One Martini backbone bead per residue (centre of mass of N, CA, C, O) as a GRO file, in nm:
protein
  272
    1MET     BB    1  -0.172   2.362   0.505
    2SER     BB    2   0.114   2.220   0.518
    3THR     BB    3   0.364   2.123   0.774
    4ILE     BB    4   0.547   2.012   0.553
    5PRO     BB    5   0.834   2.052   0.431
    6ASN     BB    6   0.862   2.025   0.098
    7ILE     BB    7   0.610   1.867  -0.019
    8ASP     BB    8   0.648   1.881  -0.331
    9VAL     BB    9   0.921   1.742  -0.341
   10ILE     BB   10   0.838   1.481  -0.203
   11LYS     BB   11   0.615   1.400  -0.407
   12THR     BB   12   0.789   1.387  -0.658
   13LYS     BB   13   0.976   1.163  -0.551
   14MET     BB   14   0.754   0.958  -0.486
   15LYS     BB   15   0.641   0.930  -0.768
   16GLY     BB   16   0.905   0.832  -0.895
   17ALA     BB   17   0.935   0.577  -0.722
   18TRP     BB   18   0.655   0.440  -0.801
   19ASN     BB   19   0.729   0.464  -1.122
   20ALA     BB   20   0.928   0.271  -1.077
   21GLY     BB   21   0.982  -0.002  -1.211
   22ASP     BB   22   0.749  -0.305  -1.167
   23TYR     BB   23   0.453  -0.339  -1.016
   24GLY     BB   24   0.313  -0.561  -1.173
   25THR     BB   25   0.529  -0.772  -1.104
   26PHE     BB   26   0.550  -0.738  -0.798
   27ALA     BB   27   0.235  -0.808  -0.734
   28THR     BB   28   0.208  -1.110  -0.804
   29TYR     BB   29   0.287  -1.227  -0.501
   30MET     BB   30   0.040  -1.048  -0.354
   31GLU     BB   31  -0.244  -1.102  -0.476
   32PRO     BB   32  -0.353  -1.353  -0.327
   33GLY     BB   33  -0.373  -1.203  -0.053
   34ALA     BB   34  -0.560  -0.973  -0.145
   35ILE     BB   35  -0.799  -1.155  -0.219
   36GLU     BB   36  -0.844  -1.271   0.062
   37ILE     BB   37  -0.907  -1.003   0.194
   38LEU     BB   38  -1.140  -0.915   0.017
   39GLU     BB   39  -1.329  -1.156   0.084
   40SER     BB   40  -1.348  -1.082   0.395
   41TRP     BB   41  -1.517  -0.804   0.344
   42ASN     BB   42  -1.790  -0.829   0.190
   43ILE     BB   43  -1.841  -0.696  -0.086
   44LEU     BB   44  -2.106  -0.599  -0.267
   45PRO     BB   45  -2.285  -0.616  -0.524
   46GLY     BB   46  -2.315  -0.269  -0.637
   47GLN     BB   47  -2.111  -0.148  -0.487
   48THR     BB   48  -1.903   0.120  -0.397
   49LEU     BB   49  -1.546   0.145  -0.486
   50LEU     BB   50  -1.246   0.278  -0.342
   51ASP     BB   51  -0.909   0.249  -0.459
   52VAL     BB   52  -0.637   0.341  -0.276
   53ALA     BB   53  -0.362   0.286  -0.409
   54CYS     BB   54  -0.400   0.040  -0.640
   55GLY     BB   55  -0.186  -0.021  -0.831
   56ALA     BB   56  -0.235  -0.336  -1.003
   57GLY     BB   57  -0.533  -0.429  -0.902
   58GLN     BB   58  -0.557  -0.644  -0.664
   59ILE     BB   59  -0.869  -0.547  -0.588
   60SER     BB   60  -1.016  -0.418  -0.826
   61ILE     BB   61  -1.043  -0.656  -1.021
   62PRO     BB   62  -1.186  -0.871  -0.840
   63ALA     BB   63  -1.422  -0.684  -0.763
   64SER     BB   64  -1.530  -0.644  -1.050
   65ARG     BB   65  -1.585  -0.941  -1.109
   66ALA     BB   66  -1.805  -0.937  -0.853
   67GLY     BB   67  -1.981  -0.650  -0.912
   68VAL     BB   68  -1.825  -0.412  -0.835
   69LYS     BB   69  -1.801  -0.058  -0.821
   70VAL     BB   70  -1.500   0.063  -0.958
   71ALA     BB   71  -1.240   0.276  -0.824
   72GLY     BB   72  -0.907   0.396  -0.913
   73VAL     BB   73  -0.612   0.522  -0.740
   74ASP     BB   74  -0.288   0.675  -0.837
   75ILE     BB   75   0.030   0.830  -0.847
   76ALA     BB   76   0.110   0.616  -1.068
   77PRO     BB   77   0.095   0.588  -1.404
   78ASN     BB   78   0.179   0.288  -1.448
   79SER     BB   79  -0.045   0.166  -1.272
   80ILE     BB   80  -0.286   0.274  -1.427
   81GLU     BB   81  -0.219   0.145  -1.698
   82PHE     BB   82  -0.220  -0.147  -1.597
   83SER     BB   83  -0.513  -0.155  -1.486
   84ARG     BB   84  -0.659  -0.077  -1.744
   85ARG     BB   85  -0.559  -0.316  -1.911
   86ARG     BB   86  -0.687  -0.534  -1.742
   87ALA     BB   87  -0.980  -0.442  -1.771
   88GLU     BB   88  -0.994  -0.454  -2.081
   89GLU     BB   89  -0.916  -0.758  -2.116
   90GLU     BB   90  -1.185  -0.840  -1.925
   91GLY     BB   91  -1.433  -0.640  -1.955
   92LEU     BB   92  -1.423  -0.414  -1.742
   93ASP     BB   93  -1.563  -0.118  -1.549
   94ALA     BB   94  -1.322  -0.021  -1.427
   95LYS     BB   95  -1.184   0.279  -1.288
   96PHE     BB   96  -0.890   0.481  -1.377
   97GLN     BB   97  -0.682   0.725  -1.190
   98GLU     BB   98  -0.503   0.978  -1.122
   99GLY     BB   99  -0.407   1.014  -0.764
  100ASP     BB  100  -0.435   1.165  -0.441
  101ALA     BB  101  -0.479   1.081  -0.108
  102GLU     BB  102  -0.483   1.407  -0.025
  103SER     BB  103  -0.663   1.455  -0.320
  104LEU     BB  104  -0.944   1.350  -0.412
  105PRO     BB  105  -1.131   1.311  -0.733
  106PHE     BB  106  -1.404   1.355  -0.539
  107GLU     BB  107  -1.691   1.362  -0.401
  108ASP     BB  108  -1.879   1.376  -0.156
  109ASN     BB  109  -2.022   1.088  -0.067
  110SER     BB  110  -1.952   0.846  -0.305
  111PHE     BB  111  -1.891   0.582  -0.116
  112ASP     BB  112  -1.932   0.280   0.047
  113VAL     BB  113  -1.621   0.207  -0.012
  114ILE     BB  114  -1.294   0.225   0.137
  115ALA     BB  115  -0.974   0.119   0.003
  116THR     BB  116  -0.640   0.006   0.136
  117VAL     BB  117  -0.342  -0.168   0.027
  118VAL     BB  118  -0.054  -0.070   0.109
  119GLY     BB  119  -0.079   0.267   0.030
  120ALA     BB  120  -0.179   0.535   0.185
  121MET     BB  121   0.051   0.509   0.407
  122PHE     BB  122   0.272   0.673   0.210
  123ALA     BB  123   0.169   0.932   0.257
  124PRO     BB  124   0.301   1.225   0.408
  125ASP     BB  125  -0.011   1.319   0.505
  126PRO     BB  126  -0.215   1.157   0.721
  127ASP     BB  127  -0.439   1.363   0.789
  128LYS     BB  128  -0.534   1.401   0.499
  129VAL     BB  129  -0.605   1.113   0.442
  130ALA     BB  130  -0.825   1.075   0.655
  131SER     BB  131  -1.007   1.306   0.548
  132GLU     BB  132  -1.047   1.189   0.258
  133LEU     BB  133  -1.169   0.917   0.325
  134LEU     BB  134  -1.414   1.045   0.468
  135ARG     BB  135  -1.528   1.239   0.255
  136VAL     BB  136  -1.589   1.005   0.021
  137CYS     BB  137  -1.760   0.876   0.230
  138LYS     BB  138  -2.035   0.751   0.331
  139PRO     BB  139  -2.259   0.748   0.553
  140GLY     BB  140  -2.188   0.435   0.702
  141GLY     BB  141  -1.938   0.368   0.578
  142ARG     BB  142  -1.639   0.202   0.470
  143ILE     BB  143  -1.304   0.176   0.605
  144LEU     BB  144  -1.029   0.002   0.449
  145MET     BB  145  -0.719  -0.126   0.595
  146VAL     BB  146  -0.373  -0.203   0.503
  147ASN     BB  147  -0.107  -0.195   0.753
  148TRP     BB  148   0.195  -0.176   0.833
  149THR     BB  149   0.394  -0.249   1.094
  150PRO     BB  150   0.660  -0.149   1.283
  151GLN     BB  151   0.731  -0.461   1.398
  152GLY     BB  152   0.741  -0.578   1.129
  153MET     BB  153   0.886  -0.664   0.841
  154VAL     BB  154   0.838  -0.392   0.686
  155GLY     BB  155   0.929  -0.206   0.906
  156HIS     BB  156   1.214  -0.326   0.910
  157MET     BB  157   1.282  -0.269   0.615
  158PHE     BB  158   1.256   0.047   0.632
  159ARG     BB  159   1.478   0.083   0.839
  160GLU     BB  160   1.702  -0.032   0.660
  161ILE     BB  161   1.675   0.168   0.434
  162GLY     BB  162   1.711   0.427   0.618
  163ARG     BB  163   2.008   0.360   0.697
  164ASN     BB  164   2.100   0.412   0.383
  165VAL     BB  165   1.825   0.591   0.310
  166PRO     BB  166   1.722   0.871   0.404
  167PRO     BB  167   1.450   1.011   0.491
  168PRO     BB  168   1.246   1.252   0.500
  169PRO     BB  169   1.193   1.509   0.686
  170ASN     BB  170   0.897   1.529   0.885
  171VAL     BB  171   0.798   1.239   0.809
  172PRO     BB  172   0.595   1.007   0.879
  173PRO     BB  173   0.602   0.692   0.925
  174PRO     BB  174   0.412   0.470   0.761
  175PRO     BB  175   0.381   0.242   1.002
  176LEU     BB  176   0.189   0.417   1.186
  177TRP     BB  177  -0.070   0.292   1.050
  178GLY     BB  178   0.003   0.023   1.246
  179ASP     BB  179  -0.097   0.196   1.493
  180GLU     BB  180  -0.357   0.214   1.696
  181GLU     BB  181  -0.338   0.498   1.833
  182THR     BB  182  -0.289   0.655   1.573
  183VAL     BB  183  -0.552   0.582   1.430
  184LYS     BB  184  -0.741   0.701   1.641
  185ASP     BB  185  -0.638   0.994   1.612
  186ARG     BB  186  -0.693   1.033   1.300
  187PHE     BB  187  -1.014   0.980   1.325
  188GLY     BB  188  -1.159   0.995   1.583
  189ASP     BB  189  -1.500   1.129   1.588
  190ARG     BB  190  -1.563   1.046   1.267
  191VAL     BB  191  -1.635   0.769   1.394
  192SER     BB  192  -1.850   0.506   1.514
  193SER     BB  193  -1.626   0.286   1.436
  194LEU     BB  194  -1.328   0.076   1.543
  195ALA     BB  195  -1.139  -0.181   1.389
  196LEU     BB  196  -0.844  -0.357   1.525
  197THR     BB  197  -0.625  -0.593   1.344
  198LYS     BB  198  -0.383  -0.828   1.377
  199LYS     BB  199  -0.193  -0.963   1.099
  200ASN     BB  200  -0.103  -1.185   0.848
  201TYR     BB  201  -0.004  -1.201   0.546
  202PRO     BB  202  -0.132  -1.369   0.288
  203LEU     BB  203   0.034  -1.525   0.051
  204TRP     BB  204   0.374  -1.460   0.063
  205THR     BB  205   0.531  -1.609  -0.214
  206TYR     BB  206   0.846  -1.750  -0.325
  207PRO     BB  207   1.024  -1.960  -0.574
  208PHE     BB  208   1.270  -1.836  -0.403
  209GLY     BB  209   1.526  -1.698  -0.255
  210VAL     BB  210   1.633  -1.434  -0.076
  211PRO     BB  211   1.840  -1.308  -0.276
  212GLU     BB  212   1.626  -1.301  -0.509
  213VAL     BB  213   1.424  -1.119  -0.368
  214VAL     BB  214   1.601  -0.873  -0.341
  215GLN     BB  215   1.641  -0.840  -0.647
  216PHE     BB  216   1.342  -0.811  -0.712
  217PHE     BB  217   1.312  -0.544  -0.563
  218PHE     BB  218   1.528  -0.385  -0.725
  219ASP     BB  219   1.377  -0.434  -1.009
  220ASN     BB  220   1.045  -0.359  -0.913
  221TYR     BB  221   1.061  -0.178  -0.649
  222GLY     BB  222   1.078   0.147  -0.651
  223PRO     BB  223   1.201   0.232  -0.370
  224THR     BB  224   1.443   0.027  -0.388
  225GLU     BB  225   1.555   0.106  -0.658
  226ARG     BB  226   1.618   0.404  -0.592
  227GLY     BB  227   1.793   0.353  -0.347
  228TYR     BB  228   2.007   0.177  -0.484
  229GLU     BB  229   2.088   0.385  -0.714
  230SER     BB  230   2.191   0.613  -0.496
  231LEU     BB  231   2.433   0.428  -0.441
  232ASP     BB  232   2.713   0.302  -0.369
  233ASP     BB  233   2.879   0.015  -0.346
  234GLU     BB  234   2.874   0.005  -0.036
  235GLY     BB  235   2.572   0.073   0.000
  236ARG     BB  236   2.462  -0.167  -0.164
  237LYS     BB  237   2.582  -0.386   0.012
  238SER     BB  238   2.440  -0.302   0.274
  239LEU     BB  239   2.148  -0.325   0.174
  240ARG     BB  240   2.150  -0.616   0.083
  241GLU     BB  241   2.234  -0.742   0.355
  242GLY     BB  242   2.002  -0.623   0.522
  243LEU     BB  243   1.764  -0.754   0.363
  244GLU     BB  244   1.854  -1.044   0.401
  245ARG     BB  245   1.820  -1.045   0.706
  246VAL     BB  246   1.522  -0.972   0.721
  247PHE     BB  247   1.405  -1.194   0.534
  248SER     BB  248   1.519  -1.433   0.695
  249GLU     BB  249   1.371  -1.379   0.966
  250TYR     BB  250   1.066  -1.394   0.802
  251ASN     BB  251   1.121  -1.679   0.697
  252THR     BB  252   0.926  -1.992   0.693
  253SER     BB  253   1.100  -2.135   0.499
  254THR     BB  254   1.298  -2.465   0.423
  255ASP     BB  255   1.317  -2.510   0.072
  256GLY     BB  256   1.435  -2.231  -0.081
  257THR     BB  257   1.213  -2.052  -0.028
  258THR     BB  258   0.965  -1.779   0.021
  259ASP     BB  259   0.783  -1.698   0.337
  260PHE     BB  260   0.609  -1.444   0.465
  261ALA     BB  261   0.591  -1.286   0.791
  262ALA     BB  262   0.356  -1.016   0.769
  263GLU     BB  263   0.256  -0.757   0.951
  264TYR     BB  264  -0.078  -0.621   1.003
  265LEU     BB  265  -0.327  -0.363   1.003
  266GLU     BB  266  -0.667  -0.383   1.040
  267VAL     BB  267  -0.907  -0.152   0.913
  268GLU     BB  268  -1.242  -0.062   1.049
  269ALA     BB  269  -1.440   0.207   0.946
  270ILE     BB  270  -1.719   0.409   1.048
  271LYS     BB  271  -1.895   0.656   0.932
  272ALA     BB  272  -2.073   0.911   1.098
   0.00000   0.00000   0.00000
């Protein structure tokens, strides 16, 4: 039983937020970086991969192209529909279904590799997430995570959003999955090894300036769209100005485009 009050209400709101906007469009500018991360993981053809919180299939689709046996789950029905459509259009056998990272719809010890790229970190009960990732992973299998850090750009972005749209009480901040000691505590002695490496997300570039990027988030990224829509005119102005400050601080481009330096923690855990 969850110790988080009103967990069902929180999950319903969270599902609505991720199902808002157009994540397929939003993910367009992040997919090149996701593919680079995927390639660095060296998942072999024929291995079974579960992509948790798969979004628009940023790693599921390229992994399936490479001969990996892929299943993807996401809490947002629109993301599942988008990923299925991509797989069908390319003639891939990747399978996608709606699913909760805290209650994965698979048997114990089902997959060689469990991966999640800035996805499962947003589930409200992180201890359940850790247990589920371990449960469905085969003994000796790998759990691979990309998690935004508290001190990086996205951690800063979510603090700015929270200043204008308070997050639900008693829910651990998602970027704690990007804190090394927290990750160690969550996996504990259930893993035989745990490698934690801070990196910058590769290839997160927009061909337009920061104000347009902020509007792009409001139009397409469900959590920011819902937050923006919940505010009055003064609140919307505050949120827009705050995000422009954050994005400008982490923009490394000087030619009118936007190139984010966004820190994440890469997690590679081997199930004991």
